[in-house]
C-alpha angles and dihedrals in degrees: 000000000000128000092224128038114272119208120202110228100181144000129202142158113262115242118232089251093051092047092050091048092053092047090048090054090049090053090058090061105093093203094065124084105250094205092057091046088053090049091051090051092053101039112026096066102144097075125157131192128221117196117208133213090256092057095255126131130226115199115208136187115208090342096311119113111239104163136022130194111237100173130007105311093340108125128196129193119252124230087255092059091045089054089052093047110023092179095054091103135013117271119232106199147326114256132201119263092244091058092066093073093054093047090050088057092053102265121149117248110254125196089250089070095054120094101196097046096158094055090044092054092053095056121097122214129207123214109266094012115145113231132173127218112219121212125213089255090053 
């Protein structure tokens, strides 16, 4: 998942206040579905936090990573969370099965790998907007 090795330096249960603060920050991100964020706040209560050697945090629910801190207090959903809630963010495009292997190895997504190219070209993107790329397999 990460280019460089990440060592976990500590693990603790999130307090209700800390969990609410993180959810509040997620709600300010216009590219996330607010209804799903509200659902997460009410239902995913047993969250833990792993701190890494590079001072980032990984938020987990029942041992499964759901959010990771990219920049100071800026959280992004993990692939696991997107599988749980496919409508959490907008999807950009469907890509061919073969493209997955290249993306897993760090390649950039090129238009050749996108199935619905016409729809993809019509979309507009905002700086900092969170988008998901959907594969053929979902």
